[in-house]
N, C-alpha and C positions, 0 to 999 in steps of 0.2 A: 504494500500501501504505499501511495506517496502522499507526500505531506499537502498535495493540492486536493486529493481524493478525501481526506480527513477532513481536511475544512471545507470542503464542498458539502458535505455529509454535515457536518456539525453546524453550519450556515442552512442548511436545508429545513434541518429543526429548529433553528432560530428564526428560520422565516415562517414555518409553521405558527411554532408560538406567538408570532406577529400579526399572523392572520387571526387568529383565535382573540387575541388584543382587541384589533380590529373589529371584530364581529362583537365583541363584549361591548365596547365604546359606542359603536352604531345603534346596537339594541336596546342602549339606555342602563344595562347591566352593572357597569362598574368594571373596571378591570383590577384584580386582585393585584395588592405589593408586590407580593412574593412574585408573581408572575411576571410583572415589569422588570421586577430586580434579574432574575431567572433570564430573561431576553437580552438585556443589558449587558450583564455580565460574561453570559455565553458568547455573545457576539464578540466582544471586547477579548475575551482567550482567545477566538477563531482567528481573530485580527490578527492579536499576537503573534499566533502560532505559522499564520500565513507570512508574515514580516519575518520572522524568523527563517522559516523555508525559503522565501525568496533569496534572502541574504545570504546564507550560507550554500547555496547550490544555484547552478544555471537553470534560470528559469524563464520560459517565454514572457514576453511583455503584457499579453494577456494576464497571467497572474499579477502584473506589478498595476495595472488597468484595473483589475477586481480590488486588490488593496486600497486603491485611492480611492474608489465608487462608495467601499464598505466604510472605509475612514470619514467620507464626506457623509453617509447615512449615520453612522456612531454618533459624531460631532452635531448633527443636525438634530437626531434625537435627543441626546443631553442639553444644547441649547432649548431648542422648542418646546418640550415633554417635559424638562424637569425645571427649567428657568424662565422663562416667558411665558408658558402656557399650563402650569401644574393643576392637573385636575381637568382643564376643561380643552384640549387639545382639539383644535381644527380638524375637521376632518378630510379637509384637501392636504393639509399638512402629513395627516396620517397617510394619503393615499400617497404622498409625494415620496415619503420614505420607506414605503414598500415598492415603489417604484425602483427605486433605488438600492434595495436588497436583491430583487429579482433579478436586476441588469448585473449586480455582480457574481450572481449564479451562474447568470449565463454566459459571461464573460469566462469565468473559470471553468465552464462544465467543458470545454475542448480543451484544458490543460488537466483537469484532472481525469480525463476519459481517453487519453491519449494513447495508443498503443492496447486498448483493450477490444 
């Protein structure tokens, strides 16, 4: 298993958790604090793993682009959902945050599954 594949699987799980959070918020049920924390910390951990993996081995440029897109999503999530709009995140920002996550997955997919 490559680092890219491990990160792809981790970020897929983070994306599913994010989709669950988005559904809970959209239907007015509120997002549990523990789920929000797991979503953020798991994404940060996967990003750290990808950054180390990209740094210590030769990786395609798509892996670096995925790292950049996910870093933007992580920083945007922290800024918008923890600082500017705590407890009342606008749905358009939630959607934009999700699009960044899915874009990162699409960028990392060919790297993670190269040679399989």
